C-alpha positions in Angstrom: 39.8 163.6 104.4 41.9 160.8 105.7 40.8 157.3 106.4 41.4 158.4 110.2 39.6 161.4 110.0 36.5 158.8 107.9 36.6 156.7 110.7 36.2 159.2 113.6 33.4 160.8 111.3 31.7 157.4 111.3 32.2 156.8 115.1 30.5 160.3 116.0 27.5 159.6 113.7 27.2 156.0 114.4 28.0 155.0 110.6 29.4 152.0 109.6 33.0 151.9 108.3 34.8 149.1 106.1 38.8 148.4 107.3 40.8 146.1 104.9 43.7 144.6 105.2 45.9 143.0 102.7 46.3 139.1 103.0 49.0 138.8 100.5 51.6 136.1 101.5 49.0 134.6 104.0 47.8 131.0 104.6 43.8 131.7 104.3 43.4 128.6 105.4 45.4 129.2 108.1 44.0 132.4 108.5 40.5 131.6 108.8 40.5 128.3 110.4 38.3 125.3 110.3 35.4 126.0 109.3 35.9 129.7 109.3 36.1 129.4 113.3 39.0 132.0 113.7 37.1 134.5 111.8 33.8 133.4 113.6 35.6 134.1 116.8 36.9 137.6 115.9 33.1 138.6 115.2 32.3 136.7 118.5 34.9 139.3 120.0 33.8 142.7 118.3 30.6 144.0 116.8 31.9 143.3 113.0 31.9 141.7 110.4 34.6 139.8 108.8 35.2 138.5 105.3 37.9 137.7 102.9 38.0 138.5 99.4 40.6 138.1 96.9 43.8 139.2 98.5 42.2 141.2 101.4 40.7 141.1 104.7 37.7 143.1 105.2 36.2 144.3 108.8 32.8 146.0 108.6 31.4 147.9 111.8 31.1 150.9 114.1 35.0 152.8 113.8 35.8 151.9 117.3 35.0 148.2 116.9 36.4 148.3 113.6 39.5 149.8 115.2 40.3 147.0 118.0 39.2 144.1 115.8 41.7 145.4 113.4 44.5 145.4 116.1 43.6 141.5 116.8 43.1 140.8 112.7 46.5 142.2 111.7 48.2 139.5 114.6 46.5 137.0 113.0 47.7 137.9 109.6 51.3 138.3 110.9 50.9 134.7 111.8 48.8 133.2 109.0 52.4 134.7 107.1 54.6 133.1 109.3 52.9 129.5 108.5 52.2 129.6 112.8 49.0 127.1 113.4 46.4 129.1 115.9 42.8 128.6 116.7 39.9 130.4 117.8 41.2 130.2 121.6 44.2 132.0 120.2 42.1 134.8 118.5 40.9 135.2 121.6 44.6 135.6 123.6 45.2 137.9 120.9 42.3 140.2 121.6 43.4 140.4 125.4 47.0 141.3 124.9 46.2 145.3 124.5 48.2 147.2 122.2 51.5 145.6 120.7 54.5 147.7 122.4 56.6 147.0 119.0 59.1 144.7 121.0 60.5 141.8 118.9 59.0 138.4 119.4 61.9 136.6 120.7 63.1 133.4 118.3 61.6 130.5 118.3 62.8 127.5 119.6 63.5 124.6 116.8 64.6 121.4 118.8 66.2 118.9 116.8 64.2 115.7 116.1 60.9 117.1 116.7 58.7 118.5 113.6 57.1 121.3 115.7 58.2 124.7 116.4 58.2 125.5 120.4 56.9 129.4 120.7 55.2 132.0 122.6 51.3 132.2 122.2 51.0 135.3 124.3 52.9 138.5 125.4 53.2 137.2 128.6 55.0 133.9 127.5 57.3 136.0 125.1 58.5 138.1 128.1 59.0 134.5 130.1 60.8 133.3 127.5 63.2 136.0 127.2 63.9 136.2 130.8 64.6 132.3 130.8 67.8 133.5 128.4 68.5 136.8 130.0 69.0 135.8 133.9 70.7 132.6 135.6 67.5 132.4 137.6 64.2 132.9 137.0 61.0 132.5 138.8 57.6 132.3 136.9 54.4 132.3 138.9 51.3 132.4 137.8 47.5 129.9 137.2 47.5 126.6 135.9 48.1 126.6 131.9 50.2 129.4 131.2 53.5 127.1 130.0 55.6 128.6 133.1 56.7 124.6 133.3 56.5 123.5 129.3 58.7 126.9 128.0 61.2 126.2 130.8 61.6 123.0 129.7 61.5 123.7 126.0 64.5 126.2 127.1 66.3 123.5 128.7 66.1 121.0 125.8 67.6 123.9 123.6 70.2 124.6 125.6 71.2 121.1 126.2 71.1 120.7 122.1 73.0 123.5 121.9 75.6 122.5 124.1 75.3 125.5 126.7 74.6 123.0 129.5 75.8 119.4 129.9 72.6 118.2 131.7 69.1 118.7 133.1 67.8 118.3 136.2 63.9 118.5 136.7 62.5 118.4 140.7 59.5 118.5 142.3 58.5 118.3 145.7 56.5 115.3 146.5 54.5 116.3 149.1 52.2 113.4 149.6 55.4 110.8 149.3 55.1 109.9 152.7 53.1 107.7 155.0 49.9 108.3 152.3 51.4 106.4 149.9 53.2 103.9 151.8 50.5 101.4 150.6 51.4 101.7 147.0 54.0 98.8 145.8 57.4 99.3 144.7 60.3 101.4 145.7 60.4 105.1 146.4 60.6 106.0 142.9 57.7 104.0 141.8 55.9 105.7 144.7 57.0 109.6 143.7 56.9 108.6 139.7 53.1 109.8 139.4 54.5 113.3 141.0 57.2 113.6 138.3 54.8 112.6 134.9 54.2 116.1 134.0 57.9 116.7 133.4 58.0 113.2 131.8 55.2 114.5 129.5 56.6 117.7 128.9 60.0 116.1 127.6 58.2 113.5 125.3 56.6 116.6 123.9 60.3 117.8 122.5 62.6 115.1 122.4 62.1 111.8 120.4 61.6 108.9 122.3 65.2 107.2 121.9 66.8 110.1 122.5 64.9 110.5 125.6 65.7 107.2 127.2 69.3 107.3 126.1 69.4 110.6 128.0 67.6 108.9 131.0 69.6 106.6 131.0 72.6 108.3 130.9 71.4 110.8 133.7 72.0 113.7 131.0 68.3 114.2 131.8 67.4 113.6 135.5 64.0 113.6 136.7 63.5 113.4 140.9 62.1 114.3 144.0 63.3 117.6 145.5 64.4 116.0 148.6 66.8 113.7 146.0 68.8 117.4 145.7 70.2 117.9 149.0 73.9 117.5 149.3 74.9 117.9 145.6 76.4 120.5 143.7 74.5 120.7 140.3 77.3 122.3 137.9 77.0 123.1 134.4 73.5 122.3 134.5 69.9 123.5 133.5 67.5 123.0 136.6 63.7 123.5 136.7 61.8 122.9 140.2 58.2 122.5 139.3 55.3 123.3 141.7 57.4 125.5 143.5 54.5 126.6 145.8 54.9 123.2 147.8 58.7 123.2 148.7 59.0 124.5 152.0 61.4 127.4 153.0 64.3 125.5 154.3 63.9 123.0 150.6 64.0 125.9 148.7 67.0 127.3 150.2 68.6 124.1 149.8 67.5 123.8 146.2 68.9 127.2 145.7 72.0 126.7 147.0 72.8 123.8 144.7 73.6 125.7 141.8 77.4 125.3 140.5 79.3 126.9 137.7 77.7 127.6 134.3 74.2 126.8 136.1 70.7 128.2 135.5 67.8 127.6 137.3 63.8 128.3 136.6 61.7 128.0 139.7 57.9 127.9 138.8 54.7 127.4 140.6 51.2 128.8 141.1 50.5 130.0 144.9 46.9 129.5 144.6 47.9 125.7 144.9 49.7 125.4 147.6 49.2 121.8 149.3 51.3 122.3 152.5 49.5 122.0 155.9 50.6 125.7 156.7 50.2 128.0 153.4 52.7 130.5 155.4 55.6 128.1 154.9 55.7 128.1 151.1 59.5 128.6 149.8 57.8 130.0 146.6 56.4 132.9 148.7 59.6 133.7 150.5 61.6 133.9 147.6 59.1 136.3 146.3 59.6 138.4 149.3 63.4 138.7 149.9 65.1 138.1 146.3 63.7 140.9 144.3 66.2 143.3 142.8 69.2 140.6 143.5 71.2 140.9 140.0 70.8 137.9 137.7 67.5 136.9 139.0 64.1 137.3 136.9 60.5 137.6 138.6 57.7 136.7 135.7 53.8 137.1 136.6 51.5 135.0 134.4 47.7 136.2 134.4 44.6 135.0 133.2 45.6 136.1 129.9 48.0 133.5 129.3 46.3 130.9 130.0 46.4 128.6 127.0 44.6 125.3 127.4 40.8 125.2 127.1 39.0 128.5 127.3 37.2 127.2 130.3 40.7 126.9 132.1 40.9 130.6 132.1 37.2 131.5 133.3 37.7 129.0 136.0 41.1 130.7 137.2 39.2 134.1 137.1 36.6 132.5 139.0 38.9 131.1 141.8 40.5 134.6 141.8 37.4 136.4 142.3 36.3 134.3 145.0 39.6 133.9 147.1 38.9 138.1 147.0 35.8 137.8 148.9 36.8 135.4 151.5 37.5 137.5 154.7 
């Protein structure tokens, strides 16, 4: 009788079965996690017992649970064999991705000057990263913590380092940069810097400090409020508009018509966090309505399964989404 037949028979009778996966070539410490946290998380998600013995991972339980846990365990093993760090939250994400489609994951982004490797952590992020290299304009829409901006900045730094573009332009709408900030000291740049801080943070994670500072001084990298883009032509550039849900329809049109020869644009936003006085004025919802179907423009939608921050962020996103559906 084949293994599959044994598992089916055991499933019908409720008997316990054991599946063994080879751990040869895997980093066992990475696989198990600190204090066996990764294995414990797999056991928390599925009613199975997981053990590491010799060069095998044994999963024991009812056949159906063993089958589902085995898919996630294989993803854990693949990561451990590639020496890709992952934690208990990543194990949970592996369980939410569904069956593997067999598609090859996009290449990792190995950025010069930093020791870490930038790579997608979910299937949704992998699709998004592919889209960033396949389309001239990409619109990434989804909840907080899904890596929309982080991966876009990583792609921009990668293309800059490989001389596929000559500069990076990062922009954000400064919704509150008017009268409500007038009391703050400093010039306009000082007033809007708090809105641009997340973009600086992403860059600092991907470039050595001295290289980043030099790029900012020479304007190879420019970070500015969206309003500063008016009247410009951005050629040979990787341009990112972050927090696009707070760009008005007029601002969005202005931004999109700035693109010059050999330029790429990424627009990221979360439709649940529109801060404009009139939500209907959001340029993000407008482009979502009028631009699909145009060759060269790609749309990618993230879900709560792509949230890579603290696991509670995912639950918070889901709770707010459920509440929004109940509001008349």
